[in-house]
N, C-alpha and C positions, 0 to 999 in steps of 0.2 A: 590494491587490496583496501586502501580509502572507498573506492568507487563499490566496492561490493559489500562495505560494511554499512555504508549512505542507503545503497539500494535495500539489503535484509533489514536495517533499521525503518526506513520509508514502509517495506512489506509487512512488517510485525504488526498482529493485532491483540492486545488483551482488550476484554471487558469485564468489568465487573470488579478490579483491581486500579488500584494508583500504581504507578508505574513512573519510569525517571527516560522515557524512550526518547522525548522529545526533547530532555535537557542532550543526552545524548548524540543525537541527530546533528543538536547545536554545536557542539565540540569536535567531532569528528569534522565540521566544514571549517573551523576556526583556525585562522589563520596560523598562530602558533601553535596549535596541536599538529598541523598539516606540516610544518619545519621540524617536528619535534623538542621545541623550546620549553618543555615542562619542567613546572616546581612542585613541591606539596604547597604552592600557594597557588597554582593555577586557579582555581576554583575563584579562590578570592578578589585575584585579582583580574578578571574577566569577568565577573558577576559579581562588582560589590554592592552591589544592592539586591543580590541571590536572583537567579536564573527567573527569566520572565517567558514565557510562551510568545511566539510573534503572533499580533494581533493580525486577524483577518478582517479585508475591506468588506463591505457591501457587494459589492462587484465579483468577488474572490469568492465569499459564501455563494452566491447564486450562481457560479461556474460551475463550485464543487456540487450543489444540488441537481444542475442540468447533467453533469458525468454521472452522478449515482443515480440517477433514473434510468438515465440509457444503460448502465451497467446492470439495473438489475432486469430491466427489457428483454436485454439481451440474455440474460440469467436464467428468465423464466420462461423464456419463447425455446432457449435449448434444453430446457428441461421438461416442454410441453409435448417438444419432437420425440425427446429420449419416450416418455411415457405413453405418447397416442400413436407410436409405430404400428404398420400392420406388415410384416413379412409379407412378399409376396415371391413365389419360389418360379427361378426362370428354367428352363429347356433343361437346362443341363443339373444334375443333383446339388454342386458345388456351387450354382448362383442362384444368390438369395437378392432380392432387391427389398427395401422398405419404403413407403410410402407416408408421409407426414400430411 
């Protein structure tokens, strides 16, 4: 269940609004939370200075940029194929091929 929650939070995208997905993602991976050792003071105890997003190193940022560029290229090529495909009818009426 925790793995499913982590995956859902990792894939959740919110644009233009402030949100606490980073905090939630951090909490569900924290040892006390996983064990169920929770109190009403949990957040104060775990984050006495308040929650701070994890910092990203320059190498990690570079990797994110590369992965993002590759994902966009794959998406753009996929859309181009769909938008520019031309059907060719086969010998049988049920055969249709697409040329990109």
